[in-house]
N, C-alpha and C positions, 0 to 999 in steps of 0.2 A: 810806465808799461809794466803789466804783470803777466808773466808766463804761467798759464794754468794748464799747459799740456804736460809738462814734465811732472808737476804735482798739481793735483786738483784741489781747488779752494772752494769750500761751500759758499752758498749765497750769503750767509751771515758774515763770513770773513770778507767777502767783497764789499759788503755794506760798511763794515768797520773801516776798511781801507778808504772808501769814499768819504767817510766822515773825517778822517785824518787829512785827506787832500783838501777838502773844503775848508778846514780850519786854517790851512796854509795858503789859501787862495790859489790852489792849483786847479785848473779849469778844464783839463782834458784827461781822460782815462783810456789809455791804449791797452786793449784787451787782446793778448796773444792767445787765441783760442785753438789753433790747430798747428801741430808739428808732428814729428816722427813718432813721438811716444804717446800721443793721445789726441783724438778728435773730440772736442768738448762741446760742440754745438749741434742741437737737434735741427735736422733739415727735413721738413715735411716732404713726403714722397720718396725719400731716400733713407729708409730706416737703418740700413746696415752701417751707416756712418757712426751711429751711436750704439747699435747692437754689437758691432765688431770693433770699430775703430776707437771707441772710448775706453777700451780695456786692454791691458797688457798682462801677460803671464809672468810672474816673478819666479826666481830660481827655486823657491820652495813649492811651486805649483799653484799658488794662490793667484787670484786676479786682482789687479789694482786699477782704479779708474773712476769714472763718473762723467756726467755731462750736464749741460744746462738746457732745460726745455725752453720752448718758445715763451711759455709763461714766465719762467725764470728771467729770461732776457728782458721781457717787458717790465718786470718788477725792478730789475737793476737799472735799466735805462731811466725809468721814472724816478727812482731813488736818487740817481745821479743828477737828473735834470732839476730836481727840487733843490739841489745844492749847487746849481750853476756849473755843472760838469757835463761835458759832452763825451759820450762813449764812442771811441774809435775802434771798431773791431778789426782784427787782422785774420785774413784767410791766406795762409802761407802757400805760395805756389811759384814755380813748378817743383822746387826742391823741398826738403824737409817734409816729405809727403808719405812716409811709410804707413801712417795710420789711415790715410785716404786710400792707398793702394791695397791695404789689407781689407778694407771695406768693399771696394769695387775693383777687382783685378783688371777689369777692362779699361781702367784709367792708365794702365801701364803700357809699356811697349810690347811686352811679351804676352800679357793676359794671364800669366801664371799666378797662383795664389802667393800672397805675401803674409808677413806677420807684423803686427804692431811692434815697433822697435822697443827693445829693453835695455839698450845701451845708449850712452850720450855720444856727442860728436857730430861730425859732418858725414852723413851716410849717402849712399849712391841712389837711393830711391828718388824717382823723378816721374812726373806725369808725362805721358807721351805727347810730344809736341807736334804730331802730325795726324793724330786720330781725331776725326770729326765727332764720333760718338763720345769720346772722352771730353772733348772741348764743350760739347753740349751739356754734359753732366756738370762740369765746372761752372758753366754759365748759369745753370739752374741753381747751383749753390750760391753764387754771387747775387743772383736775383733775389733769393730768399734773404740773404744777409742785408741787402739794400732795403728790403721791405721791413725787416725787424729793427733796424737801427736808423732812427730818423735824422741823426746828425749828417753833416755834409760830406764826411770823409770815410773812405773804405781803404784799409791798408791791405795790399796784396803781397807783402813780403818781398820775394825776389832775391834773397841773399843766399850765398854759398851753394849755388847750383852745381851739382856734379853731372857732367854731360856724357859720361862714359856709356850709359845705356843707349843714348841717342846714336852714338857712333857705331853701334852694332845693330841698330833697328832698321831693317830694310825699308820700312814705310817712311821713317825720318830721312834716310839717305835719299830716297826717291824725291821727297819734297824739296830737299836741298838742291838736287839736280834740276827738277822741273821748274822751280821758282828762281833759280840762279842765286841762291843764298850763299853767304860767305861761311860755309861749313856749319858746325854746330853752334858757333857764336851767332851767325846770322839766323839760325833756326830759333835760338833763344830770343833774339831781338824781335823776330816776327811773332813769337808767342806773347811777349810782353805787349807789343803793339795791339794785338787782338784784345787782350783782356783789359788793358788800360782803356781802350775805346769802348769796350762793353760796359765797364763801370760808369763811364761818362754817359753812355746811352741811357743809363738808369737814373740820370740826374744827380750823380754823386761825383766827387772829386777823388780820384785814386791817388795813393801815394805808396812809396815803397822804400826799401833800404837802398844805400848808395850804390850797390851793385847794378841797379837799374840804369844808372848813368853811364855805365860802360857801353851802353847802346844808345842809339839816337831816340830820344823820347820827346814828346811835345813840351814846349816851354812852360806851359801852365801846370805841369805835374810836379808837385812837391817831392823833394828827396830827403829821406832821413839819413843823415850822415853819422856814421859810427866809427869809421877809421879811414886812413889814407887822406891826408890833407890835400893832395893833388885833386882828388875827386870833389872835395868841398869847393876849391877854387874854380874848377871847371864848371861845376853846377851853377854857381852864382854868376859866372861870366856869361853863361848862356841865358840867364834870366829865370832859371828855375828857382822857386822858393826853397830855402834850406831849413830843415829842422835839425838841431844839433843834439846828438847823443854821443859825445866823445867818449870812447871806451875807457880812456884814462881817468875820467872824472865822473862819468854818469852811469857806470855799471855797478849796481849795488849788490850783485851777487859776489863780487870780489871781497876778500877779507879785509878787516880793518888793520890788523897787525900781523906780523910774521908768525906768531904762535898759532895762528889758525892755518891748518894744513891745506885747506881747499884752494886750488889753483896755483899755489906757490911754485910747485915743481914744474908745472907746464907753462905758466904765463908770467910768473914773477911780477904780477901787478897787485898793488895794494890800494885800497881806497879809504884811508882814514878820513874822519870828518873834516879835519883841517885842509886836506887836499880837495875835498868837494867844495869847500868854501873858497879855495884859491882858483877855481875854474875861470879861465880867461874869457869864456863865453864865445868869443869870436875865434874860429879855427885859424891856425897859422896861415899867413898869406892872404887872408880874407878881409883885412882891416878896411881896405878901400871899398869893399863890396858889402859891408855889414848890413846895409839897409835891406838886403834880400833875405836876411835871416828872420824866420818867423818867431823863433823862440827855442826853448830847450826841453829835453825830455830825459828823465832818469829811467833806467831799465832794471827790472828785477827778474833775471832769468832764474829758474828754479830747479836746475838739476840737483842741487844740494840744499834747496830751501823748501822744506815742507811747510804747511800752514803754521805749525808751531814755532817756526824760526823767523817769520816775517817781521815781527817787531824788532828782533835782534838785528836784522839786516838793514832796517830803515832808521833805527834810532840815531838821531843827530844828523844823519845824512839828508833826510827828507827836509828837515828844517833849514839846513844849510843850502840845499839846492833851491828851495823856494826863495829864500832871501837873495841869493845870487842872481836869479833870473828876474826878480822883480826890481832889483836895485842896480844891477849892472856895475858900472864904475863908481856908483855912489854908495856902495856897500860900506857900512861903518868900520869894517876891519875885523880880523880874526879875534883879537883879545876882547873886543866889545861883544862880539857874537858869542864867544865861549862863556863869558860871564852871564849873559842872558840865558843861554841854553842850560 
């Protein structure tokens, strides 16, 4: 997975990454296209997503951003397909949505103008969960995404939703009352059910981060697990496929060693190559349910990773990750791998 919202990667860089994936027999490219800090995908009929949402104003007053045109997407999808790689686009909703709200304020609960986010973290921007006009815009976006990407999967995000705006939205509160929902949690569940069903109606399989499983979702919906082992166990027990992206082993934005200041103060997580190679693959408590695991995915979030840094963040880790997931418990071992690397 490559996050192109926080930092924009030119088409040439995407192709170079696809070449690296193909060389390591990695066959899926999860493209995180939309987040608070930038909307990177052209949507025909909705020009403000890229006119406004693709750009953020930096402290010095300059604008930073960029986006992929429909033609760019077709070029990248074809380039990936020629290397046996399926592109899985992610349209993040209902949270991590400041770029979308800045583009079309009617997507929000208040309808007031917003700005594309300029800081990292979990922000309170969220699409209104009770507005039918907002829902129709989001469905139009997903319909275009389903059309642009021929692969079978569409990722709808669903992680780290901050519900405070719903709690003060008269329209959302009325929907909770009129439909007998269990507060804002029930409202979020209803939101997910609608958009999961919509993606399915377009002939695609939706998937999302493990927060989706905090709600009742159909058994055929794959769940991408990144933290909380209890959710991994529950997901597999109910028969939902699991895609493993364990934050402790699979997040390549974390530093290799302690001398790298990024994240140390906040998270105290390190991901040296040896740790990537030691990935147990099966989440704790899931050993008896491992047949339900689809595979694994490494994630490169880019708050602190501009295009010039991508090679530094992937070096050694990508090779270790590929060998681990293609060999599982038959991997030759760290000393052997280090020698070959």
